[in-house]
C-alpha positions in Angstrom: 121.2 220.6 17.3 118.9 221.4 14.4 115.5 219.7 14.5 113.6 218.6 11.4 110.9 221.3 12.1 113.6 224.0 12.0 114.8 222.7 8.7 111.2 222.8 7.3 110.5 226.2 8.6 113.8 227.7 7.5 113.3 230.7 5.2 115.9 232.5 3.1 116.0 236.1 2.0 115.0 236.8 -1.5 117.6 237.8 -3.9 117.6 238.6 -7.5 118.1 235.6 -9.5 118.1 233.4 -6.4 117.4 229.6 -6.1 114.1 228.1 -7.2 111.9 228.2 -4.2 110.1 225.0 -4.9 113.3 223.1 -5.4 114.8 224.5 -2.2 111.5 223.6 -0.3 111.5 220.1 -1.8 115.2 219.7 -0.8 114.6 221.0 2.7 111.6 218.7 3.1 113.6 215.6 2.0 116.5 216.8 4.3 114.0 217.2 7.1 112.6 213.7 6.7 116.0 212.1 6.5 117.2 214.1 9.5 114.1 212.9 11.4 114.9 209.3 10.5 118.5 209.8 11.7 117.2 211.3 15.0 114.7 208.5 15.4 117.5 205.9 14.8 119.7 207.8 17.2 117.0 207.7 19.8 116.4 204.0 19.2 120.1 203.3 19.5 120.3 205.4 22.6 117.4 203.4 24.2 119.0 200.2 23.1 122.3 201.3 24.6 120.6 202.1 27.9 118.9 198.6 27.9 122.2 197.0 27.1 123.9 199.1 29.7 121.3 198.1 32.3 121.8 194.4 31.3 125.5 194.9 31.5 125.2 196.4 35.0 122.9 193.6 36.1 125.3 191.0 34.8 128.2 192.9 36.4 126.5 192.8 39.7 125.7 189.1 39.2 129.4 188.5 38.3 130.5 190.4 41.4 128.1 188.4 43.6 129.3 185.1 42.0 132.9 186.2 42.5 132.2 187.0 46.2 130.3 183.8 46.6 133.1 181.9 45.0 135.7 183.6 47.2 133.5 182.8 50.3 133.1 179.2 49.2 136.8 178.9 48.7 137.5 180.5 52.1 134.9 178.2 53.7 136.4 175.2 52.0 139.9 176.2 53.3 138.4 176.7 56.7 136.6 173.4 56.6 139.8 171.6 55.5 141.8 173.4 58.2 139.3 172.5 60.8 139.2 168.9 59.6 143.0 168.8 59.8 143.0 170.2 63.3 140.4 167.7 64.4 142.3 164.9 62.8 145.5 166.0 64.5 143.7 166.3 67.8 142.2 162.8 67.4 145.7 161.4 66.5 147.2 163.1 69.6 144.4 161.7 71.8 144.8 158.2 70.3 148.6 158.4 70.9 148.0 159.5 74.5 145.5 156.8 75.0 147.9 154.2 73.5 150.8 155.4 75.7 148.5 155.2 78.7 147.5 151.7 77.7 151.1 150.6 77.2 152.1 152.2 80.5 149.2 150.4 82.3 150.1 147.1 80.6 153.7 147.5 81.6 152.6 148.4 85.2 150.4 145.3 85.2 153.2 143.2 83.8 155.6 144.5 86.5 153.0 143.8 89.2 152.4 140.3 87.8 156.1 139.6 87.7 156.5 140.8 91.3 153.5 138.5 92.2 155.1 135.6 90.4 158.4 136.2 92.1 156.7 136.4 95.5 154.7 133.2 94.7 158.0 131.5 93.6 159.7 132.6 96.9 156.7 131.2 98.8 156.7 128.0 96.9 160.5 127.6 97.5 160.0 128.3 101.1 157.2 125.8 101.4 159.3 123.2 99.5 162.2 123.9 101.8 159.9 123.6 104.9 158.5 120.3 103.5 162.0 119.0 102.8 163.1 119.9 106.4 159.9 118.3 107.8 160.2 115.2 105.7 163.9 114.9 106.6 163.0 115.2 110.2 160.4 112.6 109.9 162.7 110.3 108.0 165.3 110.8 110.8 162.7 109.9 113.4 161.6 106.8 111.4 165.3 105.8 111.2 165.5 106.3 114.9 162.5 104.1 115.5 164.2 101.4 113.4 167.2 101.6 115.8 165.2 101.3 119.0 165.1 97.8 120.3 161.7 96.5 120.9 161.1 94.4 124.0 160.9 90.7 123.3 157.5 89.6 122.3 156.2 87.1 124.9 152.9 86.6 123.1 152.4 84.0 120.5 153.4 84.8 117.1 150.4 86.2 115.2 149.1 84.2 112.4 150.1 85.2 108.9 148.1 88.2 107.8 146.0 88.3 104.7 144.6 91.4 103.0 141.4 91.4 105.0 143.3 91.0 108.3 145.6 93.9 107.3 142.6 96.0 106.7 141.3 95.0 110.1 144.7 95.9 111.6 144.6 99.4 110.1 140.9 99.8 111.1 141.8 98.9 114.6 144.7 101.3 114.5 142.5 104.1 113.3 140.0 103.3 116.1 142.9 103.1 118.6 142.1 99.5 119.7 145.6 97.9 119.4 149.3 98.6 119.5 149.6 101.4 121.9 153.4 101.4 121.5 153.0 102.4 117.8 150.7 105.3 118.9 153.4 106.4 121.4 155.9 106.5 118.5 153.6 108.5 116.4 153.1 111.0 119.2 156.8 111.4 119.5 156.9 112.4 115.9 
């Protein structure tokens, strides 16, 4: 590459009837100045290109980092969603298991209560049957008492009873003061 200084210092051989030296020097000087301006512009453009290239590289690195960050965020988001789905499915399975256990316990309790109700019903029926038998026996005994002939009463006929005399009668019965024959009957029962 020719420099502006080389253009200025360029010399030519002298020839007969050659070019005008001053005119050639003026042309070379103008050419040298213009060439110097072009080289300066070229240097400026090269520096500008290097700055732009550095900015481009920086922006490219930022873009790559942003792309990586975006990909990581996307993957993290997918992982988070997947984890949330897995946790939700686990919670659902646990809830279903708990619900099945509760239903099973409820059914077991229901069966136990039904068995208990059935047992209580059998016991009630047994007690009722025993009471019926007992009461029938007692009624039969009472009927038998009605059939027994009482010895003739030689004592005077008691006066008609009033409510207060009946109470006295029952009080005396409770205390065991009168009618031992009635007590004998009750003992037989």
